[in-house]
N, C-alpha and C positions, 0 to 999 in steps of 0.2 A: 949882504945881501943887497944891492941895487935897484931901483929905479927901472921897473921893466922884469923883473927876473919873477917867473913863476912857481909855485908851488904847487905840489900835486895832493888835491886831500883823498883820505881816506874814504872809501865806499858807505857809500849812508845804509841804513839799515835799513827792510824793511820790512821787519816785524817788531812789533815791542811789548811794554808788561801794562801797556795801558790803553785801556778804550778809549775812543771820540767822547761818548759820555762821560767818561771819567774821568777826561783832561778839562770838560767843557764847564763839570762841573767844581772843577780845582783851581779855574781859570780866578786869578784875582791881579789887579796892577801890581805891583811890585818896584817900588821908588827908594828902598832904602836895603843895597846890596854890603856883602861884605867883600873882602879883598880878592880873595882865592879868585884866581883866570882858568878863563874857561881849557879845557882841552881840545886838542886839533881834532878828535872825533865830535867834539858838540856844537864846534864852530862848522865842520863838518856837516852835520844832522838840518842843524838850520840854517843856514845856505840853501841845501837841501829843498828844505819844506818850504822856504823861501820862491825856488822860480826851478828847482831840477829838474832833469828830463827824466819822463815815467815811462816811455815807449820808443822805439827804435823807427815809429816813425816822429821825434820829435817834441812829440806831447810834453806839457808841464807839468808840475802840481797846483796849478793857478790855471782858471781858466785866461783864456786871452781873446778877443775879438780878432778875428780873421784869422788868428793863430799868427798876429802879429809880433808879439813878444818884445812889448817897448821900454819894461822895466830894465833898470838897468843897476844891480846890487853892487853894495859896497860894505864892506865892513871895518871900524879902526880897533883896533888891538894893540896892546901896550907896549906890542915892537913894533908897528907899522900900521897905514892905513892902506887898504887893500880894496884893487875891482873884482868881483866873481863874474868868471865865463860859467854856466852849463853846460854849453859844449866843454867835454874834457874833465868837468868840476874840478877846476882850477882857478888858485888867485895871484890877482898878478898887484907885484907892489906898485905904488902907486908912492908913497912917501913912505921914507922911513926916520917915522916921529909918530910919537904918541902925542893925535892929536884929538881926543876925547875930552881936550877941555876947549880944544875951540870950539868944538859939535857942542858942546856943553854954555857956553857965550853967544852962540847963531841962535840958543834954544832958549833965552832968555835965562838965563845962570842955572837952570834947574840941574839942583843936586846930586839928581837921579844921572844924570846920564854923563857926566864926570863923573861919576862913584863905581858905571856898572862897569862887568869884567870887558866888555866888547858894547860898540855899537854900532846897529844896522840902520844902513839910509839906502831907501828905496828911493831913487828917479826915474824919471819919468821920460822916454823922447816921442812927443803927442805927434811929431810929423810920423813918424813908422806908421802910426796906426790914423792919420787922416790923409794919407794916400789914399784910403780905402774908403772910408767913414766920415770924411770931411769935418763939417763945425762939429760933430758929434763924440770925435776923437778924446779930448776931452776929457768930457764922461765914462769914458770909454777905460782910460787910462785910469781914472782913481777910481771908479771899481774895481778893477786891478791889482791895483799897489791895495787895498782897505783886503783881496781874496788872499796876498801874499801875508799882506800881516797879521792876521788872521790863526793862515797857517803857521808862522810864526809863533805868537802865541802862543796855539796848543800845541808845538814841540819844547818849545820852551815849559809848559811845564810835563809831559811826556819824560823828557829829562829831571825833572827834580831839578831845574831851574826856576826865577822868575825874571816878569818880564813887565814893563808899560807903552803904548803907545802915546808918543809925543806928536802932536800937531801943531803944537802953538812955536815957531821959529821964522826968521828971519830967514827969506828964502834965498836976495840976493845977497845981503851978506858970508851964508853956507854957501852956497854954490864959489863965491866971491874968496873967502879963507881955505876951501879947500881942493882950490882949482881945478874945479870939473868941468869938464864937457858942456859950451853951452846949451847944447839939446839936451843938458841931461837935468831936467828939471828937480828940485828938492820936491818927495809928496811927504816921505814918511823917515821918522826918528823913533828908533827901537832899540830902548837901552837891554841889555840881557845882564845877568848877573845870577850868583847864588843869592838866594834873598836873608837877609838879620833877622834870627830870631828876636 
C-alpha cells in the first residue's frame, strides 16, 4: 500500500452493551498498555466516535459551531499514519511507517504515547470556523476538540480499552515531524490500547 491509498472501514456499531453512565464511572486515564494491537473494527468505532457522521444531513458525533467541522483526525498505527475522512468512513495512508515514536518524542517523551496500540491526533483548521465567527473561532475549535476527545475516551471504555488525553506536546515539532498541512494545528494526542493489568 502506497501513500494516498484508501481503506474503507467497517460500519460502526450504533448500539453497545455499556451505558453512558457506566462508561463515565469506569473512565480512568490509562498510561500503561499491552502489546496487543487494535482490530480494524475497534479503530473504526473510535474514529466514528471522534467525528463520525450521524445523519443524512451530515451531522456528526460532536457539536460544531456553525456545522463547519474544523477538526481533522489522524491515527498512527503500527502499519502506518492515516488521515480519517468522515464522508465515506475511510482512512487515507499518509506515511507507510510506524510514527508512534515520532509522536512520543514530540509529546515530551511520554511512554504512554509510544507504547499505545494506536495514537489518535486531533488537529484543527481554525480558518474554517473563522470565516463565520472571526476571533472567537479559536475558542470554538478548542471546545470542539474537547468534545471529540471525550467521545473517544468514553468509546474506548465501552470497547474495553484504555486511553489518556495528552495535551503536553511541542506543536510545531509535531506538525513538522508528521508533515501535516500548515493549517492543521495539533490540538490533542490520544493514545489508545489494551490496558496492562
